[in-house]
N, C-alpha and C positions, 0 to 999 in steps of 0.2 A: 151280578155277573160282570157288569161294566167295571166295577171296582177290582175284580179279580183279573180281568183280561189285561188291563193297562199295565200293571207291574210286570206281567209276563212278557209283554212286548218290549218294555224297557230293558228287561234282563237279557232278552235275545239280541237287542240292538247294541248293548254296551260292549260285549266282546268284539263284535264286528267293527264298531267304531274305533276301539283301541287298536285292533289289528291293522286297520286301514291307516291310522295315524302312524303306527310304527313303520309300516311299509313306506309311507311318504317320507318319513325322516331318513330311512335307509337310502331311498332314492336320492334325496337331497344331498346326503353326505357323499354318496358315490359320485355325484356330479361335480362337487366342489373340492373333493379331496386332492385332485391333481393341482388345482390352482393354489390351494393352501400349502401344499408341499413346495410348489414353485416359489411362492413369495417367502416362505420360511427359509428355503435355500438361498434366495437372494439376500435376505437380511443377514443370515449367518455368514455368508461369504463376504459381504461388504464389511462386516464388523470384525472379521477374523484377521485383517491386516494382510491377507494374501494379495489383494489388489488395492490400489490407491483409490481414495474417494472420487478422484477425477475420472478414472476408468469406470468405476461402478459405485455410485453413491448409494447409501443405504435406503431401503424402502421408506423408513420412517422420515428421513430427511426429504425424500421426494414427495411424500404425502404432506409434509409441512409446507413445502413449496406450493403444492396445489392449493392448500388451504389459504395461503397468503395471496395467491393469484385470485382465488374466489372472493376473498374479502375486498381486495383492491378493485374487483370488477373486470379484470383482464380476462379471466377464464370465461365468464359469461359472454363477453363480447366475441372472443375468438371462437368459442364453441357455437355460439349463435350464428355467426357468419358461415362457418363450415357446414352446419346443419342446413342453413338456408340454401346454400349453393347445391349441396348434395340432394336435398329433397326436391327443390325446384327442377333440377336436372333429371332426377328420377321420375317425377310425375310427368314431365314432358316425354321422356323415353317410354314410360308405361303407356300413355295414351297413344303416342305415335306408333309404338311397336305393336300394340294390339290392333290398331287400325290397319297397319301395313300387313300384318299376318292374316287378318280377316280378308283383306283385299286379295292377297296372293292365293288364298284358299278358294275364293269365289270367282276370280277373274283370271282367265288365261293371259290376258294382256298384262295385268299387274304382275302375275307370276313371271312372265317372260322378261319384264323390265327389272324387277327387284331381285330375282333369284341370283343372277351373276354378281350383283352388288353384295348380297348377303354371303355368298360363297367365298368371295375374295376378301371381304371386309371382316368377317367373323374371326378368322384366325390371325389377322394382322394386328400388330401392336399399334393401337390407334394413337398412342402418345406421339408417334412420328408426325402426326398432323399439327402438333403444338406450335412449331415455328410458323406455320402458315396461318394458324388461328390468331397468333399474336400479331402477325403482319396485317391481317385483315381487320381484327376486332380490338386490338390493343391489349392492355394488361388488367382490364377491369372484370367485373362479374360476368358480363356477357360472354367473354371468351372462356372463362372457367366453366360456366354452365354449359356452353356449347360443347366443350370437351367431354363433360360428364354425359351429355345426351348421346354423343357419338359413340362413347364406350358402352353405355348401359342399354342402348336400344336393341343391339343385336341379339342377346339372349331372350328378350321379350318377343321379338319377331319370330325367332326359331321355335320357342315354346308354344306360341299361339298357333303357328302353322302346324306343328306336330300334333298339338291337342285337337285342333279342328279336323285334321285328316284322320285322326284315330277314333273319331266318334263312330259308334257302331251303326252300320248301314240299316240294321233292322229298326233302330229308333227313328231314323229319317223316313224310311218307307212307311212305318206305322203312322207317323205324324201326317205324312202326305195323304195316306188313305183316309185319314180322319178329317181331311179338308184344310190342313194348315197351309197358309200362304208362306211365301218366301221369307217375309219379315218375321212372322210368328215362328217359323222354323228356326231362324237364326237366333232370335232372342230367347225363345222358350225351350229349345231343344239343343241346338248345337253349342252355343256358348256355355250354358250350365254344364253340359257334359264335358266340355273342354276346360272348364275352370280349374280343376286340379293341376293340369299341366301348365296353364297360364300362370297360376300362383307360384308354381315352381320357378318359372322364368323370372317372375318379379322378385322372388327370394334370392335368386342369383344376381339380379341387376342391382338390388339395393346396396349390398356391400361394395359392388364395383363402383357405384356412384360415390360412396364415401371415400374409397381408396383414391379415385381420380380427383376428387375435391382436395384431398390432402396433398397429393402429388403436385397438382397444378399450383397450389398455394406455396409449396416448397420451391418450385421452379420459377414462379412468377412474382413471388414476394407479396407483401401486403399483410393485412390482418387475417386471422384464421389460425386454426391449430397447427397446420403445416407451416405457415409463415412464422408463427411464434417459435417453432422448433428450429427453423433455419436461423432466425435472429439469435436465439440462445446459443446455437452452435457457433455463430460468428463471434460471439463474445466469450467463447470457451466456457459456457455455463452448462456444465454436465448435468446438474440437477434439473435445469430447465428442459433439456433435451429428453431426459427420462420422464419428467413430468408430462411432457407432450405425448410420449408413448403410452403412458397409463391413461391419460385423458382420452386418446383416440380409441384405445381398447375398450374403455367403458362406454363411450358413445356408440361404438360399433356393436357391442353386446346388447345395449338397449334397443338399437334399431332392429337387430335380428330377432330379439325376443318379441318386439312389437309386431313385426311382420308374421311371426309364428302364431301369435294370438289372433291376428286378423285372419290368417288362413283357417284356423280352427273355427272362428266365428262364421266365416263365409261358407265353409265346407261342413257345417254341423250335420247336414243331411247325408254326407258322403260316408262310405264305409270306413275310411281312415280315421274319422272322428271317433269311431268305436274301438279303435285299436289302442290297447293300453300302453304300447310303446311310444305313442305320440302324446301322452298325457303330460 
C-alpha cells in the first residue's frame, strides 16, 4: 500500500508545483517589465544620436563607469559612508520616535509637550534647518546624521501614536480583567497590536533617511554617493552623475526590500502575512 500511495502523492503535487512556479514567474515578469522597458528606452535613445552623450550617456557606458568605480574601491567607500549615515540616523529616529509616540499615548504631559512640535514640524521642510545645523555642528557626520534624525523621526512618532491609539479597547479590557499590569499590558498587548502601524512608519522613514543622507552630502560635500555626484557634476562628468543616480536607486531598492522582508518576518502572525498580494 505504501508503494502505491507515494507515487499518487507525487503525481498530485507535481501539477501544483508547476502551476505555482509559473505564477511566480509571471508575477516576477510583471514587476520588472516596466524597469526593463525603461532601461531599453534609455539605451536606444542614447545610441540613436537624438541627444549627445553629455546630455544622456548610454546605460552601457554608465554601467562600465560603475564597474570601474567598484574595482577602484570608490563605490564601496561612497556607498558605505552613505549607508552608514542613513542607517545610523534611521535607527536613532526609530528608537526615539517609538519612545516619543509611546510617551504621548501614555502621558498627558508628554502629549501636551510634543503634540504642537509634531503638528508644526511634520509638514515643514526640515532641510530649512540645515544652515543652523552647519553653524552648530560643522560639516561632518554628526551634522548629516542629525539632519537625517530630524527628518525621519516624525513619521515614526505619528505612526506609533496612531497605532497605539487604534488598539481595540476590548483587548485592553480583557487583559486588565485577567490581571495584567501596566508593563505587561504595554509590552504584551498594546505594542504587538500596534506593530503593523509602527512598521509602516518605519517603512516611510527609511527612504527618507536615505534621501536626506544623499541631499546633505550634495549640499555639504565630502565623500558619499551624493558628494560623488556633485564632484562629477563640477567636472562636467555626465557618466559619473548618471552612475550616481543608478547607484542610489539600487541602494534604495535594497533597503526597501530588506525592510519589507523584516516586516513580513515580524508580522508573520498578522493577517497581512496570509495575504497573497504581499508575497
